[in-house]
C-alpha positions in Angstrom: 53.2 6.4 83.7 56.0 8.7 82.9 55.6 12.2 84.3 55.9 15.3 82.1 59.3 16.3 83.5 60.9 13.1 82.4 59.3 13.5 78.9 60.5 17.1 78.6 64.0 16.2 79.7 64.2 13.3 77.3 63.0 15.5 74.5 65.6 18.2 75.2 68.4 15.6 75.5 67.4 13.8 72.2 66.9 17.0 70.2 70.1 18.6 71.4 72.2 15.5 71.0 70.9 14.5 67.5 71.1 18.1 66.2 74.7 18.4 67.6 75.6 15.3 65.7 74.1 16.5 62.5 75.5 20.1 62.7 78.7 21.0 60.9 79.6 24.3 62.6 81.5 24.3 65.9 79.5 27.2 67.1 76.2 25.5 66.3 77.3 22.3 68.1 78.1 24.4 71.2 74.7 26.0 71.1 73.0 22.7 70.7 74.9 21.2 73.6 73.5 24.1 75.5 70.0 22.8 74.6 71.0 19.3 75.8 72.2 20.5 79.2 68.9 21.6 80.8 67.5 18.2 80.0 70.3 16.5 81.8 69.9 18.9 84.8 66.2 18.1 85.0 66.9 14.4 85.2 69.6 15.0 87.9 67.1 17.0 89.9 64.3 14.5 89.4 66.5 11.6 90.6 67.7 13.6 93.6 71.3 14.4 92.5 71.1 18.0 93.5 74.9 18.4 94.0 75.5 17.2 90.4 72.8 19.5 89.1 74.3 22.5 90.8 77.8 21.6 89.5 76.6 21.2 85.9 74.5 24.4 86.2 77.6 26.4 87.4 80.2 24.8 85.2 78.4 24.6 81.8 78.1 28.4 81.2 81.8 28.9 82.2 82.8 26.1 79.9 80.7 27.5 77.1 82.3 30.9 77.4 85.8 29.4 77.5 85.1 27.3 74.3 83.6 30.3 72.5 86.7 32.3 73.4 89.0 29.6 72.0 86.9 29.2 68.8 87.0 33.0 68.3 90.8 33.0 68.8 91.1 30.1 66.3 89.2 32.0 63.6 91.3 35.1 64.2 94.5 33.2 63.8 93.2 31.6 60.6 92.3 35.0 59.1 95.6 36.7 60.0 
């Protein structure tokens, strides 16, 4: 029987991935990928890949901020 952690992780991964595919806005896609990430981290921890979980947990917020900065700059250039 699957434990509750695996079910929650699978739910987060599926919802985040499918919603990111359907979404049109780049900002919304980035937010929805942020929903997908905790599910992946939960699976990494469950399977014992703690080093990968730590790396993803540290790099995902930095990457998100970097991409948000680039998207904001892109919109400023378009409006000018």
